[in-house]
Every structure is written in structure tokens, then in C-alpha cells.
C-alpha angles and dihedrals in degrees: 000000000000124000118234090256092052091048091049091051092049090051092050091048092048094050094045092049098042106026109030089161091067124085115226126172141161132232105215100202094153093068094068107060097121093057097031098139092049093050092046087057088054092053105273109153121202115232098026111155119263094243137025117201119199122192136159106309095350150076128193131187120221127197114194115214135177113239092271098028120127132204120254120235088256091053092049090050091048090050091052092050093048093048092046087058090054100257128127123246122193132191107211123195101171138024094248089065093059090051090057093044093052092047090051095044093047092041093237 
């Protein structure tokens, strides 16, 4: 069973190896707890998805979760905001899921 960090790394590796034309990046909010107020002033937003995937004419938000992992209230609220703006948000628990998502999003 992979941890969320291991899953996230495997997704990044898969995208870099198979879709170098796509832009994928992480938003490491969890690393800033000690200076949380300062980073919020600089634009940090609690609950932001682990990965953001940008492709021609589209953006999707990806939250990596261990098999039994659950979203925090902040993550649920972020998902609602993203979807209200018309973007897609996916919770991914295994690498195979991201392969299907990319195929569907890129119409492959």
C-alpha cells in the first residue's frame, strides 16, 4: 500500500515520462505550518489539491489519497470552489486512475 507521498511521486514520474508536453506541479502547503499566517498573506490557500495538471485548453486538480485517506474540510471546500468555477477535481488513490483520467481529458 502506497503512502500519499509515494503515490504523488509516481504520478509525477508517470506524467513526466509519458506526457512531457503537459505541465504538472505541486503546491506544498503542508510544509509551512510554523509560519502559516505569513504564508497565507503571501497567497497560500489551505486545502489546495496536491497536484495541478495543465494541458492545452484545460486544467485539472488532483488530490492524492491513500486507500483509506479522507479529505479535510479545507480540501472539500477547495474542491467545491474549483468545481463551481467549472474545473474538474479528482481524488486519486492509485496510479492506474491517473492514466484513465489523462486518457479521458486528452480524448485519447
